[in-house]
N, C-alpha and C positions, 0 to 999 in steps of 0.2 A: 172564221175558222180556216188554216192553209190546209189544203189539200196534201194528207199525210205521205202519199203514193209521190208528189214531186215536189217533196222539202230534203233541203241537202245540206249538208254540213258544210262549209267552205272554211279550210283552214289555211290559212297567210302569214308568210314572213314579212314583217313590215321595217325597211329600213329607214332612216333619217328623222326620228322619234328622239329628241333631246330631254324631256322631260314627261310628266305623267298628265300633264295638261295637252300634250299634244294626242296621249291616247284618248282621252276623253273628247279632243276634237274630232276625230276620226270615228270615235263611237258615235257621236251628235249626227254629224253628216250623213255616214252611212246608214243610219238606224232608221233615217227618214227617207228614205229610197224605197221605193216600191217592191213588194214582194220580200224583203229584209223583215222574219219576224224577230230576229234577236242576234246582238252583235256584241262581242266582249273582247277589247285589245286589252294586250299585256305589253306594258311598258318593258318592264326588264326581262321580259322573255322575248320583246320584239316580234311581236306573232298576234294575229287575230282570230278569233273564230267565232265565225259568221251563218246562221242559219237562213237560209235564203228559201225563195219556193220557186225551182227553176223554169216554169214558165210562164213567170211576171218578168224577170230580172237574172242576167248571166254572169256566170263568174268574171267572164270582162269587164262588164260594166261596172261591178263592183271595185275591179283592179283600176279601172280607169279614174272612177272616183276619188282613190285615194292617192293616185299620180295626181289632180287636180289642186287636192291640197297640201301638195308639195313632197310628198314622200315615195315610198318605191313599194309596190306589193308585187308577191309571187307566190305561187303554190308551196305550200311548204314539201321540201325532198327536191323540190326542182333545182338542179345546178345552176347556179351562174357565171359567167364570163366577168371578167374586170376584177377588181379589186373588192373586196369585201368590207364592209362596212367598219370593221376593225382594224383592217390596212391602212384604208383612206385617215381615218383617224391618226393613226402610228403617222404618215405620210404627214400629215398638216402639222402633227405635233413636232416632227423633226424639223423642218421647214421654220416656224416658228421661233423655234429653241434657238436657230442658228441665227434667225436675224435679231433675236431681242438680246441674243448674248452680250454685242458692243452696248447694247443701251443701257445693259445693266453694269457692264464696266465703267461704261462714264460718269455714273451714279457715284462711285468710290469717294471720289473729294468731297462727296455731302456727308460722308463718316467719319469722324476722327480715328477710328479705331479701325479704319483701312488707309490713313492717312501716306503710309508708306508703298504702299500699292502703286506703281505708275500708271497714270492715265494717258496714253498717246495724245498728243495736240488734234490729230483728227477726228475723233472719237465726239469731239466738243462740238464739231461744227454743226451749227443749226440745220444746214442741208441735208446732212447724210443723216443726220435722227430722224428727220422728216421722210427722208425715202426709203429709210429700214421701218419705220412706224407705219406709212401708207401703205407698203407691200404688205404687211402683217394685216392692218385694218380692211383692205378691201381686196387682200388676194385671197390669204389664209381664211380669213375671219367672212368670206362673201356668204359661206353658207348660215352663215347666223343671220345676215340680212335677208336671203330668200326665206329663211323661215318663219322670220319675225315678219313680214310681207304677206304668205300666205294665211299666217295667224290673225293678223290684222284684217285680213281679207275677209276673213269667216267672224269678224267680232268676237275673237278669242284674244287672249294674251297667254305667253308661252315663256321659259325662259330665251327662248333666243330673243326675245322681245326686251328682256330684261339686260341682256348681253348686246344685243346691239345697241339700243340707246343708250346704255351707261357709257359701252367703249367710245360710241360716237364722240358723245361730250367730253370725255379724258381726250379723246385726239383733237376735237373742234378746241379746246380750252388750251391745250399746248400750241395751236396753228396761231390762235391769236397770243399767246405768250411771246411766240417767235417773231410774231409780225410787229409788237411792242415792245421786243426788249427785253421782256420778263424772263425768269429763271423757266427752264423747260420741263416738260412733264411728259415728251413724247413714251418713257418706258413705261408710264402707265397702263396706257389703253392695251400695249403689247405684251407684257407682263399678265395682262388680266385675259388676254385670249389664249396666250399659252398656257396658263395656269387651266384655263375651262380646259382645252383641249389633254390638258395629262390627267386630269379628274377622271374627262369622259373615258381616257382609252385605259386608265385604271378600272373606272365602274365597267366597261366593256370584256375586259379580261375578266374579270370575278364573274361578269353578268354569265359569260359564255363557258367559264368552269360549273356556273349552277347548273346552265342550259343542259350542259353534258351529263350532270348529275341526273337530271331529270328526262334524258332523252337515251336512255342506256338500251334500250327495246331496238332503236334504229340501225345500232350495230349488230344486231342480231340477224338482219335479214340479208337471205342469201341473195346472190346475183346471178345465178344460173340454176339448170336443173338437171339429172340424168332421167331421160325419159325413153320408154321401151315401147317404139312404135314399130308395128310389122315383123316383131321379133330383131328387131335391131334397137341396140343403144345407142342417142346421141345425146350431145350436151348443147342446150338451148337455152336462151335468155329467158330469164322469170316471166317476162310479157310475154310469152308462146306459149306458154304451158295453158293447159284447161281441165277444169273439173271432168272426173270420171277417166284421166288419161293414168297410164300408170309410169310411178318412177319409182330410181332406185335410190336407197341411201349411202350416203359416202362417210366413213369413217372420221369424226371429228369435225364434221363440216354441217352448220347449222341446216334442218331441211328447210324446202324453200316452200314449201305447201302445208296444209292440214291433209289429213288422210287416212284409210284404214290401211293396217298390215293385212297384207294377205299372204306371202310367206318367210319366214325367215324368224329368229330371235333375237334380239338385244338388248343392253342396258340404254336407256336414255336417261340424257341429263334435261330435268323440266323445272330445275331451282330457278330461270324466268320468269316461270308458271304460279309455283307454290312456291317459292322461297325457301324451298325443302331441296336440300343439298346431297340428299341420298338417290341415287341414280332407282329407276323406275323399269321393271322387266317389262319388255314388250313382246307380244308373240302374234299370231295369226289373228285377225278379230279384233284387237287393240285397236284403240284411236292415238294418234301421233299428231304432235304440234309443229307447226313452223316455226323455227328459232331452236328448236330440239336438237341438242347432238345427241346421236346413237354411237356404241362401242363399234358394231360392224357394218361393213359395206354390205351393197348388195341385197339389202331388206327390203323386196317388192311390196309398194305402197300404191294403193288406190285412190287419187286425187279426190279429195272431197270440198276443199276452198282452196281458192287462190289470190294473191294481191291482198286489197283492204277488207274482204271477207274471211282472212286466217282471224284465226283468236288472237297470236301476235298483233295483227295489225290493226284489232279491234282494241284492244287494251292499249296499246300506244296511242290511238285514237282519242279513247277515252281520257287518259291520263295528259294528254295535251289541252284536253277541252277542259278537264277542272284547273290545269295552269292558266288556261287564259280566264275561268271564271271569277266573278270578284265577291268577296266574302263581305260581310256586313261592314267590318272594319274599312277595306278595300273603296268600298262605295262612298264611306263618308269621306275618305282623304280625295277622292276623287273630286267631291262636292268641294271640299276643301279648295283642292288646285286650283279650280274654275277659278274662285275670286283672289287666289292668294298672289297674282300678279299685278293685277290691277291695285291691289291693298298697298300693295310694296312702293308702286309707280306713285300714288296718293301719299304715303308715307314718306317719300324721297322729296316731292313736292313740300309737304309739311317741313322737312328739315331746311331745305333752302330758303323758306320765307321764317324759319324760328331765328337761322343765325343772321340773316340777312336786315331783319327788322327789331330783333330783341337782343340777341347774344353781343352780334358783333355789326352794329349798324353800319352797311355800306359797304363791308368786306365783303365783294363778289367773290372773291377768289377762293377765298375759306369756306363760304356759303356754299360753294358749287361744288368744292373736293368733298365735304361732309356729305353734301346730297348724293353726290357720286357713290361715296364709299357705302351708303346705305342701298342704294340702286344694287350694286355688285356683291352685299354681303347677303342678299335675301336668296336663300335655295330652295326650292320646290323640289327639288329631284331627290333628296332624302326623305321628302314625305312621301314623294312616287313609290320610293322601291321598297319604301318599311313592310308593308303586308306581302306583294306580290313576289320577293326572291326568296322569303322564307317559303311561302306556299308552295312553292316550285321545289325545292327543296324535299319540301315532307311527302308531296304526292310523286314525289321518285323514288323516294325512300320505299315507302309502302309499297308502291308497285311493285318493287324488285322483291318484294316480301310476300307476293301472292296476293295485295291487298288493293285494290282499284277502286279509286276515287272520282265518282263523276261530277261533282262539282264543289268550288273551294269553300262555300258558306257551310258543307255540312262538316268538314274538318274544324271549323269554329265553333258547330253547335255542339258536337262530339268532347268538346274540351269541357262544354259544361253540361253535359249529361249528368245527371243525379240519379237517373233508375232508367234499366234495362229490363223488356219482358223478353223472354225466351222461348221459341218455339220448343216442342219437344223432337218430333221426327225429323231426323237430318240437322238439327242444328245442336242440341243436348246428346243426341243418341247417333250412332253413326250413318244411320238415312238408308242402312243396307240391313233392313229386316230378313229375319229366316222362319219359315213354318216350324211352329214347335208342337202344334196338334190340328187335328180335322175331327170333325165329330158329326157325321152322317146322320140326318135321321129317317131316310127313306131309301136308300141304296149304299152301295159300298163307298169307301174311303176315295178309290180313284175317281168314282164317277161324279163326286162332289168337285173333288179338285181338277177335274175336265171342265166340268160345266163352269167354275169359275174362271180358271186359266181361259176359257174360249170369253167369256163376258168381259176379262180384262185385259184382252188380247193387245187393243190401242191404248189403254188407260196407260198415263206417264207417272202416277205415284208409285213410290216405293215397295208400298204393299203389293200393288198388279205386279210388279217386278218378281216380286219374292214368290207371289203365285205361278207364275209362267216358268219362273225356273226351276220350282218343285215339281212341275207337272213335266217339263222335259227330262227332268233326271229319272224321273217315275217311266220314260217312255211312252209317257200317252200320247195319242193322235190328237192334234185339236184343231177346229174350226175355227177362225177368226169371227167375231160378232160381225153381225152384219151392220151395225150402230152402235153407237157408244157414247155416252154423253156423261160428262162428271159431274157431280153435283157437290159443289166444293164443303167441305168442313165435314160430308157425310158418306159420301161413296158415290157409284156409278148407275148408270141406267143403262141397258142394252138389250138388242135384242139379237137372241140366239137361237138357231134355225125353228124363227116365226114366232119365238117363244119371249117372253119380257122376262128377263132376269134384273133383278137388282141386287147388288153386294154393296153393305154400308154399317154403321156402327147400328146401337139401340137407339138412338135419338133418331135416326132416318128408319129404323120400323115401326118406332112410336107415332112419329107424324104420319106415316102413311095407315096407320090403323091395324100392321099387321102383327100377329099373336106368335110369341117367341115361347116353344114348349118347356116347361120345367128343368127336365134332364135338360135340355141346351142351355138354359139360363144357369142350372148347376155347374156344367162344364165352364162358362163363361167366367162365374165366380171366382171357382178354383182357379184358373189362369190368370184372370185379373190380380188376385190375388197375390201371387209368384211374379207381378211386374208385366205382364204381357198385355197384349191387344188383342180384343177378339173381334171379329168380323163378321156379320151373317150373310147366309146367303140364299134369296126369294126367289120363285119362279113363281111365277103368275100367282104372286102375292101369297105363297105358301111356303113356309120354311122349311128348307132343304138340309141346314145342318150350319154347322159355324165352326171357323178357322181362326187357330189363335198364332198369332206372330210374335216374335220376340226381338227386338231392336236392345242392342246393348248401347250402356252408355259409353260416350268417347272416353278415352282416358284420361284427355285434356279438359274435360267438363270440369271436375271437380277443382286441379288447379285454377281453369280460368274463373271459376266464381269465387274462390276464396282469393284471387287477385284483385277481381273487381271489387268485393267488398272491402277489400283493406284499403282500397285507395278512394272510397267515399262511396260508392255506387249500391244502389238497393237492388238486388237482381230477384226478378219474379220467374215464373212458371205459367205458361197460357199456353194450353193444349185442349184438342176435342177430344183427346182419352178420356176414359172415365176415373174417377178418385183415386181408387186402387193403384192402377198401372200407372197413372202422372206423380201416383204418392212416392212409390218404388221407384223411379227413374228420377225425382226431385231429390229423395235423399241420399242417392248414390254420389248426386250432382253437390250434394251441399245447398240444398233451397229450399227456405221453408215457406217462402210465400208462394202459395198455388191457386192458379185456376185451372178447375179440370171441366169438360163437356163443354166446350166452347166451338162457337161455329167462326169462321173468320170475320164474320160481321160483329161479333161480341168480342173477339179483339181488338178490332178497330173502333168500338167503343169503350173499352178498358183503357186504350191507349188515349181516347181524348179526354177522358175522366179525368187521369193523371194529369194531362197536361193544364185542365182547370184548375187543378191544384196548384199551379202553378210551378211543376215540375220540366224538367227539360228530359223527356222522352228516348230513348233508344228501343227497336223492336228488330229483333234478329231470327230470322224465320228464313225456312227452303226454298221461299218463293214458289211453290207447288199450290198452297191455297192460300197463301198469308199476304197478298197483294194488297188488299184494303188496309191490312194494319201496317204494313211496310209504308205505304204513301202516307198515311196519318201520323206516323211517327216524326218527331222531329229528323230524327237521325234514323232510316230505312238500312237494315245491314244484311245482304242477302249471303247464305251458307251455299257455295257452288263447289265443286269438284272438279273444275277445269272445264265447267261446259259455256257454251256460248249462250246459253239460253239466262244463265245466274248473272250474265253483265247487266241485263237489263231490268232486274230486280228491285234494286234498291240503289240510296245515294251511296253506299259502300258495299263492296262486293269482295267476302273472303274466298277465294279462289283453293287456297291450302285449308283442309278441312279441319284443320286443329281450332277450335274456338276460342287458344289463348290468342289469337289471331285479334279478337276485338280488344284484349287488354293492348297489345303491341299498337294497337290504332291509337288507342286511350292515351300512351304515354308520349307519342308521336305529337297528337294532338294537343297535346298540353304544353308541350315546351314549345311546339310551333307557335301557338296564340302566345306566350310567355316571351319569346324572341320578335314576335310581331310588336308587343308593347314596348321591348325595349328599345326596337328601332324608331318606333313612334315618340318614346319619352326622350330619344335623343335628339331627332330631327328637331322637336317643338322645344327643346329646351337650346339647341344650337341659335336656332331665330330668334327665341327672347332675350338672349344674353349679348350675340353678335351683333345684332339691329338696333337696339339701344345704343350698343358701345360705340357703333359706328355710328351713329348720330349725334353722339355727344364728342366726336372727335377722335376716339380713341384709335380708330384705325386708316392706315393711308389707303386709300382705294386700290394698291396693289395687293395690298395684303388682305383687304374683305373678300376681293374675287380669289384668290387664292383660297381663302376661307372656304368659300362658296363652294368651290370645285372640290374641294379635299373632304365635304362633310357627307358628300352622298357615298364617298369610298369608305369611310367611315362605317356606316350603314349595310353597305353592302359587304364589308369585313365582319361586323358582327355575325349578318346574316350567316356567313361560311361557319360561324361557329357552330351552329345547328346544328350541320353534321355531323362533326365530332359529338356534340350531345345526345344525339337519337343514336349513333352506333353504341357508346357506351351504355345508355340505357338498355337498348335492346339486347345487347350481349351481356348484360348483368344479370335481365328477365330468362334471356336462353340458357345460361349457366346455371339459374334455379338459385339464384344468392340473394334474390329479393328479398331485404329483411323489415319486415314491419309494413304498416299500412304507410302508402304513399299520400301526405296532406294535399288535398285539393289546390290550397293557397298557394302551395310551393311552386305549380306548374300555369298557375294564372297570374 
């Protein structure tokens, strides 16, 4: 196992990939390097997500290896000098188009319907056509040769191999025809290269649009900050600020770092974080985040996180990670892409032999042209784009609604989900409980509250926060516990002023053999019947009393449960609370399947039991003690409130506290999987129809090459439709106009 302290995720931009086989080649080569524990290359996004152990391999070594493969790699976010890949494609296409036009003009005499179009005599000159075609083939088309060389050197085959072999064969045949006095076909190789470049240019433009949809967070990053040092304000570059320093906000300009407000009040736009457009009021003691825009200048903030440690950067990094990972469908397509080109080369040879010895024996020219058409019609690009480009759109859309996806496979599994298990505290309830009753046995109410607050001083559970807040409101002086240890699903054990103090539920007491007095039991029964949660306080094994807490059900919970059930999802509640409190919350939320008094391990067992029944199971919890169940589920959904900790808790994190975010993610996942299947269907249909058609002589080589170039553009275009579909579906849900059930089959 790699040392987690030195493990690092390397985000790279990669230029020069022409098909998904290129991405597979990089993955295989880099994956074999010592110190690389995981690598995922995204063809559509021109990116790579590589997990390395820094003391075994360096980032420079990784980038050097990618360069050896014939590509260009550089860190994500780094400014590059010179032409961008898209601009370089545009330049090559323009040169190719200008040089190809005379060759196209010279073809006019081949078609009767263009008989009136005058063709200058000099355009018929063989040497001129040879020169123009050679410039396109060996100058404009040289990158295809480089790509093919690097691919073959690694014993793989890519689209570059198809284009290089096909166009070279066409050019070579035309040269042979010129030398033997036969009709010229120099326009064939020229048109194919021009068409391929046009297709790649259109694909790059569409992919760039998609990637911008998925990288909206990058646009929120500030470039400078106003820092207060020694009482003097100064504007400094973002790289120069440090945690602990004090910064000032600027109205309407995104904050450059995370921090705590020290002075001032303002409204903050946190829509990038939660998807909620309503501004949040910020005052002294409140957290603010990088990328947030505030309405007032001069808000004094103590910096708590900068650079890659900010919540904005972490969300952006996780989104890029999700976009770079492969879904199950994507991995299957990659395996197919690895053998696609060799199979097409074999099919081209078969076509040559079929025409040469069976269909038209001895007709070398026709056999060569039809074999060439097969070679040029084959399109691995459409297959490679089918899944990743849709996943980029989906993950970007979810992130902007406060739903952070950690890996692409989770979106695919979410679309197949048919049962979801919900935790109670912090999931269907607000997660901000308040004390409704204190029942002391051997002292005053405040003494019991003070003891409990001291024991819970370092605890992170929402109940602990409620107890501390209540003690603070009462003005009680609380001495922090000397030690505090959480007992997942049960409570805490602490040392307060040298005495052992335990706070937890009845199961904790029963396990330890502590007695609960009849009067305390009566208090607990009455409170639990009202839907409240009761915890008991023990000192040295003796019951000191009980505390009742109420945690209201979220207003979004009934709506979310109804929508999920209408979508064909079975909804269950699994909680550590006793049956009365669990039943009360479930009733308010509209849940009928209840599992109460469950420890964390019991929830995980429930998940595994449902999975053994063949169900695809989702688990939604607040991340405090649901980690085993979240990890066991096919889709672990962590309920957060914009906190950093929530980002690591599940496959999917809802930063927005509304439970309807699960339904929104479900909509997006089903639409995305449907779109991917449409893309794959089109890509397979194209190859199944066009390649046999070309093999039977139905397509001229230049037509086959043009069809290949434009097929991937069609897939990208269909993927772009997904953006509008998601917008309409989410808007419809947001307006509360979702009518009737959403049949599972219509999204799958």
